[in-house]
gemmi code that builds the backbone of each chain (N, CA, C; Angstrom):
import gemmi

chains = {
    "A": [
        ("UNK", (110.989, 101.500, 108.265), (110.349, 101.228, 109.563), (110.847, 99.886, 110.093)),
        ("UNK", (111.242, 99.882, 111.359), (111.821, 98.672, 111.925), (110.727, 97.670, 112.311)),
        ("UNK", (111.152, 96.437, 112.522), (110.209, 95.404, 112.940), (109.506, 95.806, 114.240)),
        ("UNK", (110.284, 96.449, 115.139), (109.675, 96.860, 116.409), (108.598, 97.920, 116.222)),
        ("UNK", (108.862, 98.826, 115.291), (107.857, 99.866, 115.026), (106.598, 99.250, 114.421)),
        ("UNK", (106.791, 98.259, 113.557), (105.624, 97.584, 112.981), (104.850, 96.857, 114.077)),
        ("UNK", (105.595, 96.190, 114.963), (104.934, 95.476, 116.058), (104.129, 96.425, 116.943)),
        ("UNK", (104.730, 97.569, 117.283), (103.981, 98.464, 118.170), (102.808, 99.098, 117.437)),
        ("UNK", (102.970, 99.294, 116.127), (101.832, 99.765, 115.335), (100.687, 98.759, 115.360)),
        ("UNK", (101.040, 97.502, 115.195), (100.022, 96.449, 115.230), (99.327, 96.410, 116.595)),
        ("UNK", (100.128, 96.564, 117.641), (99.538, 96.567, 118.995), (98.542, 97.708, 119.148)),
        ("UNK", (98.951, 98.862, 118.631), (98.073, 100.024, 118.773), (96.751, 99.821, 118.012)),
        ("UNK", (96.869, 99.268, 116.801), (95.649, 99.017, 116.019), (94.733, 98.048, 116.765)),
        ("UNK", (95.330, 96.969, 117.269), (94.524, 95.950, 117.947), (93.847, 96.538, 119.188)),
        ("UNK", (94.618, 97.311, 119.963), (94.075, 97.867, 121.210), (93.032, 98.941, 120.948)),
        ("UNK", (93.415, 99.922, 120.135), (92.557, 101.106, 120.051), (91.499, 101.006, 118.957)),
        ("UNK", (91.827, 100.385, 117.838), (90.842, 100.388, 116.753), (89.948, 99.151, 116.793)),
        ("UNK", (90.512, 98.034, 117.221), (89.677, 96.826, 117.275), (89.269, 96.470, 118.703)),
        ("UNK", (89.778, 97.255, 119.655), (89.448, 97.030, 121.070), (89.686, 95.587, 121.543)),
        ("UNK", (90.862, 95.105, 121.176), (91.260, 93.757, 121.589), (92.148, 93.891, 122.823)),
        ("UNK", (91.899, 93.048, 123.790), (92.736, 93.052, 124.986), (93.960, 92.165, 124.717)),
        ("UNK", (95.123, 92.788, 124.758), (96.349, 92.039, 124.463), (96.956, 91.505, 125.762)),
        ("UNK", (97.728, 90.427, 125.659), (98.431, 89.940, 126.847), (99.401, 91.002, 127.361)),
        ("UNK", (99.712, 90.958, 128.647), (100.559, 91.986, 129.262), (101.893, 92.109, 128.530)),
        ("UNK", (102.385, 90.997, 128.020), (103.677, 91.020, 127.335), (103.581, 91.622, 125.938)),
        ("UNK", (102.386, 91.913, 125.480), (102.215, 92.505, 124.154), (102.354, 91.474, 123.047)),
        ("UNK", (102.536, 91.976, 121.850), (102.684, 91.087, 120.687), (104.147, 90.721, 120.504)),
        ("UNK", (104.391, 89.545, 119.986), (105.745, 89.227, 119.545), (105.640, 88.640, 118.148)),
        ("UNK", (106.763, 88.528, 117.481), (106.740, 88.012, 116.115), (106.107, 86.623, 116.075)),
        ("UNK", (106.261, 85.882, 117.148), (105.738, 84.516, 117.154), (104.255, 84.415, 117.494)),
        ("UNK", (103.615, 85.546, 117.792), (102.198, 85.491, 118.206), (101.299, 85.013, 117.067)),
        ("UNK", (100.293, 84.270, 117.456), (99.265, 83.837, 116.502), (97.994, 84.634, 116.797)),
        ("UNK", (97.564, 85.392, 115.819), (96.450, 86.314, 116.055), (95.138, 85.601, 116.344)),
        ("UNK", (94.984, 84.412, 115.806), (93.722, 83.708, 116.021), (93.738, 82.935, 117.334)),
        ("UNK", (94.711, 82.031, 117.498), (94.674, 81.165, 118.677), (95.146, 81.867, 119.945)),
        ("UNK", (96.144, 82.783, 119.838), (96.642, 83.418, 121.058), (95.932, 84.729, 121.369)),
        ("UNK", (95.798, 85.553, 120.364), (95.224, 86.877, 120.609), (93.698, 86.807, 120.587)),
        ("UNK", (93.189, 85.768, 119.958), (91.751, 85.535, 120.036), (90.903, 86.269, 119.018)),
        ("UNK", (91.506, 86.699, 117.915), (90.701, 87.340, 116.869), (89.782, 86.306, 116.222)),
        ("UNK", (88.597, 86.732, 115.853), (87.765, 85.845, 115.036), (87.979, 86.220, 113.564)),
        ("UNK", (87.356, 85.480, 112.661), (87.674, 85.690, 111.238), (87.316, 87.096, 110.788)),
        ("UNK", (86.230, 87.628, 111.322), (85.815, 88.970, 110.914), (86.805, 90.020, 111.419)),
        ("UNK", (87.289, 89.830, 112.639), (88.258, 90.791, 113.183), (89.566, 90.761, 112.398)),
        ("UNK", (89.926, 89.582, 111.884), (91.139, 89.500, 111.065), (90.981, 90.333, 109.787)),
        ("UNK", (89.810, 90.269, 109.181), (89.552, 91.065, 107.974), (89.627, 92.559, 108.298)),
        ("UNK", (89.006, 92.931, 109.421), (89.031, 94.352, 109.809), (90.450, 94.802, 110.150)),
        ("UNK", (91.222, 93.903, 110.735), (92.613, 94.239, 111.056), (93.380, 94.596, 109.780)),
        ("UNK", (93.175, 93.819, 108.724), (93.882, 94.089, 107.462), (93.509, 95.463, 106.921)),
        ("UNK", (92.229, 95.810, 107.042), (91.783, 97.127, 106.589), (92.460, 98.222, 107.406)),
        ("UNK", (92.487, 98.038, 108.726), (93.092, 99.050, 109.612), (94.596, 99.179, 109.367)),
        ("UNK", (95.235, 98.055, 109.065), (96.675, 98.091, 108.780), (96.942, 98.985, 107.570)),
        ("UNK", (96.120, 98.813, 106.532), (96.334, 99.615, 105.316), (96.203, 101.097, 105.613)),
        ("UNK", (95.249, 101.432, 106.464), (95.038, 102.835, 106.776), (96.160, 103.362, 107.673)),
        ("UNK", (96.491, 102.603, 108.680), (97.478, 103.038, 109.678), (98.869, 103.182, 109.063)),
        ("UNK", (99.292, 102.153, 108.345), (100.646, 102.164, 107.762), (100.666, 102.804, 106.374)),
        ("UNK", (99.502, 103.198, 105.888), (99.371, 103.793, 104.554), (100.025, 102.915, 103.482)),
        ("UNK", (99.621, 101.678, 103.468), (100.131, 100.738, 102.464), (98.944, 100.012, 101.844)),
        ("UNK", (99.203, 99.354, 100.761), (98.207, 98.471, 100.194), (98.751, 97.061, 100.281)),
        ("UNK", (98.055, 96.201, 100.978), (98.559, 94.838, 101.145), (98.097, 93.973, 99.985)),
        ("UNK", (99.003, 93.233, 99.436), (98.596, 92.299, 98.390), (98.290, 90.962, 99.055)),
        ("UNK", (97.028, 90.772, 99.337), (96.633, 89.554, 100.046), (95.974, 88.547, 99.109)),
        ("UNK", (95.971, 88.864, 97.803), (95.189, 88.036, 96.883), (95.648, 86.590, 96.840)),
        ("UNK", (96.927, 86.367, 97.134), (97.403, 84.988, 97.041), (97.661, 84.395, 98.424)),
        ("UNK", (97.144, 85.071, 99.452), (97.418, 84.603, 100.813), (96.145, 84.100, 101.477)),
        ("UNK", (96.325, 83.218, 102.427), (95.170, 82.733, 103.167), (95.336, 83.133, 104.634)),
        ("UNK", (94.303, 82.899, 105.415), (94.385, 83.286, 106.826), (95.427, 82.449, 107.570)),
        ("UNK", (95.801, 81.295, 107.019), (96.852, 80.494, 107.652), (98.160, 81.272, 107.727)),
        ("UNK", (98.370, 82.116, 106.721), (99.579, 82.933, 106.693), (99.364, 84.209, 107.505)),
        ("UNK", (98.227, 84.848, 107.289), (98.005, 86.177, 107.845), (97.786, 86.190, 109.350)),
        ("UNK", (97.491, 85.038, 109.928), (97.296, 84.975, 111.378), (98.617, 85.091, 112.118)),
        ("UNK", (99.706, 84.891, 111.409), (101.022, 84.947, 112.036), (101.532, 86.381, 112.035)),
        ("UNK", (101.868, 86.876, 113.232), (102.348, 88.257, 113.343), (103.637, 88.437, 112.535)),
        ("UNK", (104.494, 87.417, 112.529), (105.744, 87.508, 111.769), (105.466, 87.696, 110.282)),
        ("UNK", (104.554, 86.894, 109.750), (104.237, 86.973, 108.314), (103.572, 88.306, 107.977)),
        ("UNK", (102.703, 88.738, 108.861), (101.995, 89.989, 108.643), (102.990, 91.156, 108.642)),
        ("UNK", (103.928, 91.138, 109.578), (104.935, 92.211, 109.659), (105.768, 92.241, 108.389)),
        ("UNK", (106.126, 91.056, 107.897), (106.908, 90.970, 106.667), (106.132, 91.587, 105.503)),
        ("UNK", (104.866, 91.284, 105.472), (104.010, 91.788, 104.399), (103.918, 93.326, 104.449)),
        ("UNK", (103.784, 93.858, 105.661), (103.707, 95.319, 105.832), (105.024, 95.965, 105.395)),
        ("UNK", (106.131, 95.368, 105.847), (107.450, 95.918, 105.492), (107.637, 95.915, 103.979)),
        ("UNK", (107.229, 94.827, 103.334), (107.388, 94.720, 101.879), (106.517, 95.752, 101.171)),
        ("UNK", (105.321, 95.956, 101.686), (104.404, 96.917, 101.060), (104.938, 98.340, 101.206)),
        ("UNK", (105.621, 98.604, 102.316), (106.163, 99.951, 102.513), (107.309, 100.233, 101.565)),
        ("UNK", (108.106, 99.194, 101.307), (109.237, 99.360, 100.397), (108.738, 99.627, 98.982)),
        ("UNK", (107.692, 98.888, 98.587), (107.255, 98.964, 97.192), (106.428, 100.210, 96.919)),
        ("UNK", (106.019, 100.881, 97.988), (105.120, 102.019, 97.798), (105.911, 103.264, 97.417)),
        ("UNK", (105.413, 103.965, 96.450), (106.054, 105.225, 96.099), (105.304, 106.354, 96.796)),
        ("UNK", (105.958, 107.116, 97.648), (105.251, 108.142, 98.430), (104.604, 109.200, 97.532)),
        ("UNK", (105.153, 109.384, 96.347), (104.624, 110.425, 95.474), (103.246, 110.098, 94.932)),
        ("UNK", (102.916, 108.799, 94.954), (101.669, 108.397, 94.336), (100.479, 108.490, 95.293)),
        ("UNK", (100.798, 108.774, 96.559), (99.687, 108.792, 97.515), (99.368, 110.222, 97.927)),
        ("UNK", (98.100, 110.453, 98.241), (97.707, 111.816, 98.612), (98.386, 112.245, 99.916)),
    ],
    "B": [
        ("UNK", (83.199, 112.063, 84.174), (83.215, 111.704, 85.595), (84.509, 110.990, 85.933)),
        ("UNK", (85.067, 111.320, 87.084), (86.267, 110.615, 87.527), (85.925, 109.170, 87.863)),
        ("UNK", (86.867, 108.277, 87.589), (86.634, 106.879, 87.926), (86.546, 106.750, 89.443)),
        ("UNK", (85.593, 105.954, 89.875), (85.432, 105.763, 91.317), (86.467, 104.768, 91.819)),
        ("UNK", (87.016, 105.025, 92.980), (87.883, 104.029, 93.604), (87.098, 103.351, 94.707)),
        ("UNK", (87.453, 102.102, 94.962), (86.716, 101.302, 95.942), (87.593, 101.092, 97.162)),
        ("UNK", (87.130, 101.613, 98.274), (87.898, 101.528, 99.519), (86.947, 101.218, 100.669)),
        ("UNK", (87.492, 100.775, 101.810), (86.623, 100.535, 102.966), (85.913, 101.821, 103.396)),
        ("UNK", (84.675, 101.688, 103.761), (83.910, 102.847, 104.212), (84.241, 103.153, 105.662)),
        ("UNK", (84.033, 104.393, 106.038), (84.202, 104.783, 107.435), (82.829, 105.043, 108.034)),
        ("UNK", (82.830, 105.125, 109.362), (81.576, 105.347, 110.070), (80.858, 106.612, 109.560)),
        ("UNK", (81.661, 107.614, 109.258), (81.078, 108.893, 108.816), (80.377, 108.759, 107.460)),
        ("UNK", (80.660, 107.677, 106.729), (80.024, 107.468, 105.417), (78.625, 106.874, 105.547)),
        ("UNK", (78.276, 106.410, 106.735), (77.051, 105.617, 106.865), (75.771, 106.346, 106.444)),
        ("UNK", (75.599, 107.633, 106.786), (74.369, 108.288, 106.321), (74.246, 108.268, 104.795)),
        ("UNK", (75.372, 108.502, 104.113), (75.346, 108.501, 102.653), (75.102, 107.100, 102.092)),
        ("UNK", (75.699, 106.113, 102.736), (75.514, 104.735, 102.286), (74.064, 104.307, 102.478)),
        ("UNK", (73.501, 104.694, 103.609), (72.107, 104.345, 103.883), (71.183, 105.005, 102.852)),
        ("UNK", (71.482, 106.256, 102.506), (70.662, 106.959, 101.519), (70.764, 106.270, 100.156)),
        ("UNK", (71.979, 105.886, 99.773), (72.183, 105.204, 98.490), (71.450, 103.862, 98.472)),
        ("UNK", (71.542, 103.163, 99.599), (70.847, 101.882, 99.718), (69.350, 102.057, 99.484)),
        ("UNK", (68.790, 103.120, 100.046), (67.342, 103.326, 99.904), (66.977, 103.673, 98.459)),
        ("UNK", (67.813, 104.442, 97.806), (67.587, 104.742, 96.392), (67.626, 103.445, 95.580)),
        ("UNK", (68.627, 102.624, 95.862), (68.836, 101.420, 95.057), (67.750, 100.370, 95.278)),
        ("UNK", (67.278, 100.272, 96.506), (66.315, 99.213, 96.787), (64.866, 99.657, 96.572)),
        ("UNK", (64.717, 100.913, 96.143), (63.367, 101.403, 95.880), (62.724, 100.609, 94.742)),
        ("UNK", (63.529, 100.316, 93.720), (63.003, 99.574, 92.575), (62.576, 98.162, 92.982)),
        ("UNK", (63.394, 97.594, 93.858), (63.086, 96.273, 94.417), (61.739, 96.335, 95.164)),
        ("UNK", (61.570, 97.400, 95.947), (60.330, 97.562, 96.716), (59.129, 97.717, 95.791)),
        ("UNK", (59.327, 98.473, 94.724), (58.237, 98.658, 93.754), (57.873, 97.338, 93.094)),
        ("UNK", (58.920, 96.563, 92.800), (58.703, 95.304, 92.098), (57.879, 94.327, 92.943)),
        ("UNK", (58.188, 94.276, 94.240), (57.463, 93.335, 95.089), (56.273, 94.002, 95.773)),
        ("UNK", (56.082, 95.303, 95.546), (54.926, 95.999, 96.096), (54.938, 96.127, 97.609)),
        ("UNK", (56.129, 96.294, 98.167), (56.222, 96.435, 99.630), (57.320, 97.443, 99.952)),
        ("UNK", (56.918, 98.515, 100.574), (57.893, 99.554, 100.889), (58.417, 99.429, 102.314)),
        ("UNK", (58.209, 98.256, 102.889), (58.763, 98.032, 104.227), (59.850, 96.953, 104.191)),
        ("UNK", (60.415, 96.693, 103.010), (61.496, 95.703, 102.953), (62.693, 96.221, 103.757)),
        ("UNK", (63.477, 95.288, 104.287), (64.536, 95.638, 105.236), (65.481, 96.756, 104.765)),
        ("UNK", (65.967, 96.725, 103.519), (66.915, 97.782, 103.121), (66.283, 99.172, 103.118)),
        ("UNK", (64.960, 99.232, 102.979), (64.298, 100.538, 102.937), (63.999, 101.086, 104.322)),
        ("UNK", (63.786, 100.210, 105.277), (63.395, 100.710, 106.603), (64.551, 100.712, 107.602)),
        ("UNK", (65.733, 100.300, 107.148), (66.878, 100.299, 108.060), (67.151, 101.730, 108.563)),
        ("UNK", (67.432, 101.854, 109.844), (67.703, 103.173, 110.422), (69.209, 103.393, 110.524)),
        ("UNK", (69.567, 104.625, 110.816), (70.984, 104.959, 110.969), (71.594, 104.193, 112.147)),
        ("UNK", (70.847, 104.061, 113.214), (71.328, 103.292, 114.368), (71.576, 101.833, 113.986)),
        ("UNK", (70.662, 101.300, 113.191), (70.793, 99.894, 112.808), (71.987, 99.669, 111.881)),
        ("UNK", (72.197, 100.583, 110.957), (73.330, 100.404, 110.043), (74.639, 100.630, 110.808)),
        ("UNK", (74.606, 101.487, 111.819), (75.805, 101.703, 112.641), (76.148, 100.431, 113.420)),
        ("UNK", (75.112, 99.754, 113.873), (75.319, 98.480, 114.568), (75.872, 97.439, 113.584)),
        ("UNK", (75.294, 97.411, 112.386), (75.752, 96.466, 111.364), (77.213, 96.748, 110.987)),
        ("UNK", (77.574, 98.019, 111.021), (78.929, 98.436, 110.642), (79.985, 97.814, 111.559)),
        ("UNK", (79.617, 97.577, 112.811), (80.591, 96.990, 113.746), (80.804, 95.504, 113.448)),
        ("UNK", (79.882, 94.896, 112.739), (79.951, 93.452, 112.525), (80.395, 93.048, 111.132)),
        ("UNK", (80.319, 93.987, 110.199), (80.613, 93.639, 108.808), (81.616, 94.621, 108.236)),
        ("UNK", (82.161, 94.256, 107.101), (83.034, 95.176, 106.375), (82.217, 95.838, 105.268)),
        ("UNK", (82.258, 97.164, 105.224), (81.554, 97.937, 104.207), (82.577, 98.518, 103.242)),
        ("UNK", (82.330, 98.381, 101.958), (83.157, 99.068, 100.968), (82.320, 100.153, 100.303)),
        ("UNK", (83.010, 101.176, 99.819), (82.307, 102.237, 99.092), (83.056, 102.519, 97.795)),
        ("UNK", (82.308, 102.904, 96.779), (82.910, 103.365, 95.523), (82.664, 104.853, 95.444)),
        ("UNK", (83.737, 105.595, 95.259), (83.603, 107.049, 95.290), (84.651, 107.677, 94.387)),
        ("UNK", (84.229, 108.627, 93.565), (85.171, 109.423, 92.788), (85.426, 110.715, 93.537)),
        ("UNK", (85.316, 111.825, 92.861), (85.548, 113.096, 93.549), (84.270, 113.609, 94.214)),
        ("UNK", (83.140, 113.001, 93.882), (81.866, 113.455, 94.438), (81.308, 112.497, 95.487)),
        ("UNK", (80.013, 112.322, 95.473), (79.380, 111.453, 96.469), (79.656, 109.965, 96.228)),
        ("UNK", (79.308, 109.167, 97.212), (79.463, 107.714, 97.097), (78.486, 107.202, 96.038)),
        ("UNK", (79.000, 106.390, 95.106), (78.156, 105.937, 93.998), (77.882, 104.438, 94.027)),
        ("UNK", (78.521, 103.737, 94.953), (78.268, 102.307, 95.046), (78.730, 101.792, 96.388)),
        ("UNK", (78.155, 100.688, 96.813), (78.565, 100.107, 98.088), (78.221, 98.621, 98.124)),
        ("UNK", (78.918, 97.912, 98.987), (78.631, 96.499, 99.219), (79.175, 96.171, 100.601)),
        ("UNK", (78.667, 95.143, 101.227), (79.157, 94.788, 102.564), (79.158, 93.278, 102.724)),
        ("UNK", (79.929, 92.802, 103.674), (80.001, 91.353, 103.871), (80.542, 91.038, 105.252)),
        ("UNK", (80.282, 89.834, 105.698), (80.923, 89.316, 106.902), (81.303, 87.874, 106.633)),
        ("UNK", (82.008, 87.285, 107.554), (82.324, 85.872, 107.367), (82.214, 85.159, 108.697)),
        ("UNK", (81.924, 83.876, 108.638), (81.807, 83.103, 109.865), (83.039, 82.222, 110.031)),
        ("UNK", (83.080, 81.529, 111.162), (84.276, 80.748, 111.474), (84.447, 79.562, 110.532)),
        ("UNK", (83.377, 79.170, 109.860), (83.475, 78.051, 108.919), (84.013, 78.517, 107.564)),
        ("UNK", (84.237, 79.834, 107.424), (84.834, 80.333, 106.192), (83.831, 80.726, 105.127)),
        ("UNK", (82.569, 80.874, 105.520), (81.581, 81.350, 104.557), (81.454, 82.863, 104.677)),
        ("UNK", (81.677, 83.527, 103.574), (81.579, 84.987, 103.527), (80.237, 85.339, 102.903)),
        ("UNK", (79.419, 86.071, 103.638), (78.095, 86.448, 103.134), (78.114, 87.891, 102.669)),
        ("UNK", (77.935, 88.046, 101.375), (77.965, 89.373, 100.756), (76.533, 89.874, 100.632)),
        ("UNK", (76.331, 91.168, 100.840), (74.968, 91.665, 100.736), (74.883, 93.120, 100.355)),
        ("UNK", (73.670, 93.518, 100.008), (73.339, 94.919, 99.740), (74.270, 95.571, 98.727)),
        ("UNK", (74.483, 94.886, 97.635), (75.259, 95.494, 96.548), (74.421, 96.611, 95.932)),
        ("UNK", (74.940, 97.810, 95.950), (74.188, 98.970, 95.432), (75.061, 99.786, 94.501)),
        ("UNK", (74.509, 100.136, 93.364), (75.170, 101.074, 92.452), (74.149, 102.146, 92.104)),
        ("UNK", (74.583, 103.367, 92.168), (73.683, 104.469, 91.837), (73.033, 104.217, 90.480)),
        ("UNK", (71.712, 104.311, 90.398), (71.007, 103.917, 89.171), (71.585, 104.530, 87.902)),
        ("UNK", (71.972, 105.792, 87.921), (72.465, 106.443, 86.703), (73.783, 105.854, 86.219)),
        ("UNK", (74.477, 105.118, 87.099), (75.806, 104.611, 86.729), (75.813, 103.108, 86.484)),
        ("UNK", (74.635, 102.526, 86.389), (74.596, 101.073, 86.205), (75.022, 100.684, 84.798)),
        ("UNK", (75.454, 99.457, 84.649), (75.837, 98.951, 83.332), (77.243, 99.347, 82.925)),
        ("UNK", (78.021, 99.866, 83.870), (79.392, 100.271, 83.537), (80.437, 99.431, 84.261)),
        ("UNK", (79.985, 98.360, 84.876), (80.945, 97.455, 85.506), (81.271, 97.768, 86.954)),
        ("UNK", (80.579, 98.767, 87.522), (80.896, 99.126, 88.902), (80.466, 98.032, 89.890)),
        ("UNK", (79.339, 97.409, 89.614), (78.881, 96.304, 90.465), (79.888, 95.170, 90.466)),
        ("UNK", (80.394, 94.850, 89.280), (81.408, 93.799, 89.164), (82.658, 94.185, 89.953)),
        ("UNK", (83.083, 95.439, 89.825), (84.280, 95.889, 90.548), (84.066, 95.801, 92.056)),
        ("UNK", (82.879, 96.162, 92.511), (82.589, 96.089, 93.944), (82.631, 94.641, 94.426)),
        ("UNK", (82.092, 93.745, 93.619), (82.105, 92.321, 93.996), (83.537, 91.789, 94.055)),
        ("UNK", (84.349, 92.128, 93.048), (85.752, 91.694, 93.066), (86.462, 92.240, 94.303)),
        ("UNK", (86.171, 93.506, 94.607), (86.874, 94.157, 95.715), (86.505, 93.526, 97.057)),
        ("UNK", (85.239, 93.222, 97.234), (84.862, 92.658, 98.546), (85.379, 91.223, 98.664)),
        ("UNK", (85.352, 90.484, 97.560), (85.899, 89.122, 97.601), (87.387, 89.158, 97.956)),
        ("UNK", (88.106, 90.116, 97.376), (89.550, 90.196, 97.609), (89.870, 90.509, 99.070)),
        ("UNK", (88.958, 91.214, 99.746), (89.192, 91.570, 101.151), (89.076, 90.365, 102.074)),
        ("UNK", (88.257, 89.400, 101.676), (88.003, 88.270, 102.575), (88.972, 87.126, 102.294)),
        ("UNK", (90.203, 87.370, 102.734), (91.269, 86.415, 102.455), (91.029, 85.078, 103.153)),
        ("UNK", (90.207, 85.093, 104.179), (90.007, 83.841, 104.912), (88.737, 83.115, 104.484)),
        ("UNK", (88.091, 83.584, 103.450), (86.849, 82.934, 103.028), (87.142, 81.680, 102.214)),
        ("UNK", (86.383, 80.635, 102.485), (86.476, 79.441, 101.651), (85.439, 79.540, 100.538)),
        ("UNK", (84.340, 80.222, 100.863), (83.295, 80.393, 99.852), (82.534, 81.687, 100.104)),
        ("UNK", (81.935, 82.180, 99.050), (81.142, 83.407, 99.120), (79.690, 83.066, 98.826)),
        ("UNK", (78.805, 83.719, 99.572), (77.386, 83.452, 99.372), (76.650, 84.775, 99.223)),
        ("UNK", (75.656, 84.770, 98.385), (74.864, 85.986, 98.176), (73.464, 85.541, 97.795)),
        ("UNK", (72.477, 86.390, 98.064), (71.133, 86.023, 97.620), (70.428, 87.229, 97.036)),
        ("UNK", (69.425, 86.935, 96.267), (68.601, 88.000, 95.690), (67.239, 87.414, 95.347)),
        ("UNK", (66.305, 88.292, 94.989), (64.976, 87.813, 94.606), (65.030, 87.073, 93.278)),
        ("UNK", (64.194, 86.072, 93.159), (64.204, 85.222, 91.969), (63.982, 86.019, 90.688)),
        ("UNK", (63.216, 87.113, 90.797), (62.899, 87.861, 89.586), (63.914, 88.971, 89.280)),
        ("UNK", (64.927, 89.098, 90.121), (65.984, 90.089, 89.827), (66.961, 89.482, 88.837)),
        ("UNK", (66.488, 89.345, 87.606), (67.267, 88.558, 86.650), (68.605, 89.190, 86.281)),
        ("UNK", (68.612, 90.524, 86.196), (69.882, 91.177, 85.833), (70.928, 90.972, 86.922)),
        ("UNK", (70.462, 90.984, 88.179), (71.390, 90.791, 89.295), (71.914, 89.350, 89.310)),
        ("UNK", (71.019, 88.409, 89.086), (71.428, 87.002, 89.063), (72.447, 86.772, 87.935)),
        ("UNK", (72.177, 87.400, 86.784), (73.099, 87.251, 85.648), (74.490, 87.796, 86.013)),
        ("UNK", (74.509, 88.935, 86.707), (75.790, 89.510, 87.133), (76.549, 88.522, 88.013)),
        ("UNK", (75.859, 87.940, 88.982), (76.530, 87.013, 89.897), (77.017, 85.770, 89.149)),
        ("UNK", (76.216, 85.308, 88.218), (76.626, 84.116, 87.466), (77.853, 84.407, 86.605)),
        ("UNK", (77.889, 85.603, 86.068), (79.083, 85.978, 85.275), (80.326, 86.025, 86.151)),
        ("UNK", (80.120, 86.281, 87.438), (81.241, 86.350, 88.370), (81.621, 84.971, 88.901)),
        ("UNK", (80.954, 83.945, 88.426), (81.315, 82.595, 88.825), (80.438, 82.000, 89.916)),
        ("UNK", (79.394, 82.709, 90.283), (78.481, 82.173, 91.306), (77.511, 81.182, 90.675)),
        ("UNK", (77.179, 80.170, 91.469), (76.206, 79.190, 90.994), (75.023, 79.148, 91.942)),
        ("UNK", (73.860, 78.934, 91.368), (72.662, 78.837, 92.218), (72.743, 77.571, 93.053)),
        ("UNK", (72.538, 77.706, 94.358), (72.617, 76.526, 95.207), (71.299, 76.180, 95.880)),
        ("UNK", (70.470, 77.170, 96.164), (69.183, 76.832, 96.770), (68.203, 77.976, 96.605)),
        ("UNK", (66.939, 77.624, 96.848), (65.888, 78.633, 96.866), (65.248, 78.602, 98.240)),
        ("UNK", (64.868, 79.784, 98.700), (64.172, 79.848, 99.981), (63.013, 80.805, 99.835)),
        ("UNK", (61.945, 80.525, 100.551), (60.800, 81.422, 100.468), (61.090, 82.705, 101.221)),
        ("UNK", (61.001, 83.836, 100.531), (61.128, 85.128, 101.194), (59.741, 85.649, 101.527)),
        ("UNK", (59.647, 86.890, 101.970), (58.347, 87.458, 102.309), (57.451, 87.579, 101.087)),
        ("UNK", (58.070, 87.923, 99.950), (57.272, 88.229, 98.771), (57.526, 87.301, 97.600)),
        ("UNK", (58.716, 86.765, 97.526), (59.043, 85.934, 96.373), (60.134, 84.951, 96.781)),
        ("UNK", (60.395, 84.000, 95.911), (61.481, 83.071, 96.181), (62.803, 83.817, 96.151)),
        ("UNK", (63.664, 83.488, 97.103), (65.010, 84.044, 97.096), (65.951, 83.003, 96.512)),
        ("UNK", (66.836, 83.462, 95.671), (67.820, 82.561, 95.076), (69.150, 82.780, 95.784)),
        ("UNK", (69.736, 81.714, 96.284), (71.056, 81.791, 96.917), (72.104, 81.322, 95.920)),
        ("UNK", (73.161, 82.096, 95.815), (74.241, 81.727, 94.895), (75.534, 81.609, 95.686)),
        ("UNK", (76.408, 80.757, 95.215), (77.631, 80.505, 95.961), (78.810, 80.335, 95.014)),
        ("UNK", (79.949, 80.680, 95.515), (81.174, 80.490, 94.734), (82.302, 80.145, 95.686)),
        ("UNK", (83.140, 79.241, 95.304), (84.284, 78.890, 96.134), (85.408, 79.879, 95.874)),
        ("UNK", (86.159, 80.192, 96.907), (87.265, 81.111, 96.721), (88.452, 80.351, 96.149)),
        ("UNK", (89.053, 80.929, 95.132), (90.289, 80.348, 94.647), (91.398, 81.331, 94.928)),
        ("UNK", (92.567, 80.854, 95.268), (93.692, 81.756, 95.486), (94.039, 82.389, 94.146)),
        ("UNK", (94.685, 83.539, 94.202), (95.038, 84.325, 93.010), (93.803, 84.785, 92.267)),
        ("UNK", (92.699, 84.936, 92.998), (91.517, 85.447, 92.363), (91.784, 86.884, 91.920)),
        ("UNK", (91.353, 87.215, 90.757), (91.647, 88.574, 90.289), (90.852, 89.582, 91.110)),
        ("UNK", (91.482, 90.727, 91.388), (90.832, 91.704, 92.256), (90.235, 92.837, 91.463)),
    ],
}
model = gemmi.Model(1)
for chain_id, residues in chains.items():
    chain = gemmi.Chain(chain_id)
    for i, (resn, *xyz) in enumerate(residues, 1):
        res = gemmi.Residue()
        res.name, res.seqid = resn, gemmi.SeqId(i, " ")
        for name, pos in zip(("N", "CA", "C"), xyz):
            atom = gemmi.Atom()
            atom.name, atom.element = name, gemmi.Element(name[0])
            atom.pos, atom.b_iso = gemmi.Position(*pos), 0.0
            res.add_atom(atom)
        chain.add_residue(res)
    model.add_chain(chain)
structure = gemmi.Structure()
structure.add_model(model)
structure.setup_entities()
């Protein structure tokens, strides 16, 4: 999955599942989910849950803090890495 | 029995979660002699409203939901965990501990976790203390003193 596909997936989750109003220009890798997009801490947690469901991945966030996860670039990297490591045979 | 996996609950799970909550808190109600405690009288509408504000996890094998816990966090980084429930027949097998680990792991932005219970719920307090929680304050509840416990989040916390 390309970076652009991940970005548009993130946009869709934010718009439709979390009902966040995004800027007209949409998300970019440089977007900050907290200061620019306006997520609060609870919405960030829910976003991570929705990402796992939408992209069918398991994110390893145990060693990460919100300082990292608020960055769309870092989040996209994490999703891409989780997709690579996932074995499709192991999931229903 | 198949091992239960712990995953985020969906809206459609709420009736089952509410039913489990009422089963679990019945003993609490008996202990304090009040069957109008909040977990027992919560309605489906109310839990649906709560669902929009908090994260709910469920433990489920191939059958019904056997455990649940929920939490939210504020902008100061305090994550408040509540309503830890394990089906009575399955207690003492570590499911409560697994639910606590799982909800803590979800709150990547938490600086600390807070939970409370009745002072006389000694088994519950012991569970939280084993998980690294420390008693920080007591507050008067409707029926008994409530004990608040807190733990700081450390990175690389085991999930």
